[in-house]
N, C-alpha and C positions, 0 to 999 in steps of 0.2 A: 131433660131439664137443663136449662142454661141460666143460672142465676145472674151471670154477668149481663146477659141480654135483658133480663127483668130489671136489673138495677139501672142500666143505662137508659132504658126506655121509660123509667120513672122521671127522667129529665125531659126527654122529648121522644116522640115516635121516630123510629129509624126506617130508612128505605129497605125494601126486601133484599137488595144486594148486600147491604151492610149486615142484615140479620144472618144471611147465609155465611158471610165471612166470620162473624162472631161464633156461629155454630161450628164452623170448621176448626176453631181453636180448642174445643173442649172434647174432642172425640177420643183422646187417648190419655185419660188421667192416670196418675200414679196413686196407689193407695199407700198412705203413710200412717204408721201407728201413732198412738197417743204419746204426748210428751217427748217428742223427738225434735231435734233442731233441724230446720230446713236450711238455715245458713247461720254462720257464727259471726260475731263481731270480729272485724279484722280480715274476714274473707273478701276476696275480689269477686263481686257479683258479675255473672255472665248472662243471667236470664231473669225475667220477671215471673214470679210464681203467682198463680191465681187459685184461690180457694173455691172449690166447687161444692164440697160437702164437709161439714165439721167446723170446729173452732180452732183458730190459731192465735198467736199473740206476738207483739213486739216487746222485747224486754232488754234490760241491762243488768249486769251483775256488778255489785260494788266490791271493793277490795276485801270487805269483811264477809263476803258471801251472800249478803242481802240481795234479793232480786226485786226489781221494780218493773212491773208490767205497765207498759205505756199505751197499749192499744189492743183491742180485740179485733181479730179478722174473722169475718163470717162469710158464708157463701156469697160469691159475687165480688169479693174484695181482692184487689191486687196486694201482694206483699211488697209494697213500695213500687209504684209504677216506674219511677225514674231512677232506681238504684243502679241500673246498668250503666248510667253515666258516671257513677262514682268509682274511685279507684279501690276503695275498701269500705266495708260495712261499718257504720258507727254504732250499731246495735245488733242483737240477734233476733231471729224469728223462729218460733217453735210451735208445734201442734199442741193443742190442749186436749183434743179428742182424736179418734181416728179420723183422718181427712182424706179426701180425694183432691189432688193437687195437679194442676197443669203447668208445665214450664213453657213460657213463651219467649222466643228468641228475638234478638234485636231487629232482624229484618221484618218479622211479623209485627212488632210494635210500630215500626216505621210505616208499614203498610196500613195499619189501623189509623195512624195519625194523618194519613193522606186523605182519609174520608172525612169531609167536613162535619157531618152530623155526629159521627163517632168521636171525632176529636173534641167537639164541643161538650159532648156528654162525659168524656173522660176528664176533661178539664174541670167540669162541674164536680165529678167524683173526687178529684184531687183537692179541690177547694173545700168540700164537705169534710174530708179527712183532716184538713188543717183546722177547720172550725170545731170539729169534735175534740181535737187535742186541746184547743183553748178551753172548751167547756170542762174537760177532765181536770185541767189545772185549777179552774174555779171550784170544781167539785171537791178536790182533795184539799185545797187551801182554805176554803171558806165555809164548807158545809159540815155539820156534825155527822158522826158516823152513820146514824140511822138514815139521814137524808142522802148521804153519799151513795149508799147501797140501793136505796129505793130509786134514786135518780138513774143509776146504772140499769136497773131492771126495766125502767120505763124506756130508756134509750134502746135497749136490745129489742124490746117489743116492736118498736117502730122500724128499726133496721131490718129485722127478720121479716116483718110484715111486707116490706117492700119487695122481697124476693120470694114471697109466698110460703113462708115457713112458720106461720102462726095459725092457730085455730081460736078465734076470739081472743081471749087474753092468755092463751096457753102457748108455750114454746119449749123446745128442748134446751136445757141449760147444762151442758156436759162439762162443767168446771167445778172444782172443789172449793171448800171454804178457805183452804190455805191459799189457793190461787186468787180468790177474791181479796184476801188479806194482802197479798203481794200487789194487787192493783190499787187498793184503797189506803195502803199504809197502816193496816190494822193487823192485830194478831188473829189467829184462827179462833181463839176463844171469844174475842170481841165480835168477830163476824157471826159466830154461832148465836151469841146473845141478841144481836140485831135481827137476824132472821127469825129467831123465836119471838121477838117482840112484834115483828111485822105479821107473823102468823097469828099471834094472840089478839092482835088488833083487827083481825079479819081482812087484812089487805092481800095476803098471798097464802098459798099452800103449795105442796109438792105432790106430784103423782109420779113416783119413780124418779127418772131423770128430768121430768118435765116440771117447769115452773108454771103455776096457774096464778095469774093476777085476778083476784076476786072482785076488786073494785078499782077499775082503771082510773076514773076521775079522782077518787080519794087518794090513790097512791101518787098521782101526778101533783095534786095539791099539797100533800104531805112533803114531797121532795122538792117542791118548787120547780117542777120540770116544765120547761118551755121548749118545744121542739124546733124553734126557729133556726137553731144552729145546724140542724140536719137538712134544711132547705128542701123539704119534701114538697112534691107538687100538691096543689090544692084540688080537692075533688068536691065539686058542688059547694065551693066556698070554704071548705074545711080541710085540714090536713088529716091523715089517717088517725083515728082514735083521738081527735081533738075534742076538747071539752067545750 
């Protein structure tokens, strides 16, 4: 399994030689336990880290100890593709679940960027990351709590579907209510109430660590979710799970 290849080929098909090069990058992943820092704010980055399995996040800690999660990293995502250009990290990156992570060094990144198809696909991925951050700002700043969380659940469905990690409306969601609160600027109690309401309304349910979206069109309508910021490829005139 190579979720990076799945993700980049969502942008455009890659030549066989490019696929082999991408496959060569993921042969020796490290297993990292849950809720461990991969790199700290202030550290000097020397490698780019790629998530193969599990969830990670970008976050900052405020002086009072409050944590703000600014992005989720799912399989196929780079932990900041160009951080190796910076002198020091301006945020931290941590696992949220047990992860398999590959460290990619500067010469390997430069070799990737010399391949035109890969370079275009990686540029697309970086632009989608920026667009996602803009949507998260809108989500936190303008949507009520119920819509914020519902919107996030819709986003994760499409992102995970791109790398083959969904079954219908179901996917593993290995994050806590406290972590959702740190993402959405809400207390754990408030997050719990929102999830209970979404369950009571017949929109979602849980099976162990798996989230099941019972009615995808209704959840998208409820949250005001428009997948245009993910810039997913159109399939037969529609994006995945479009309404």
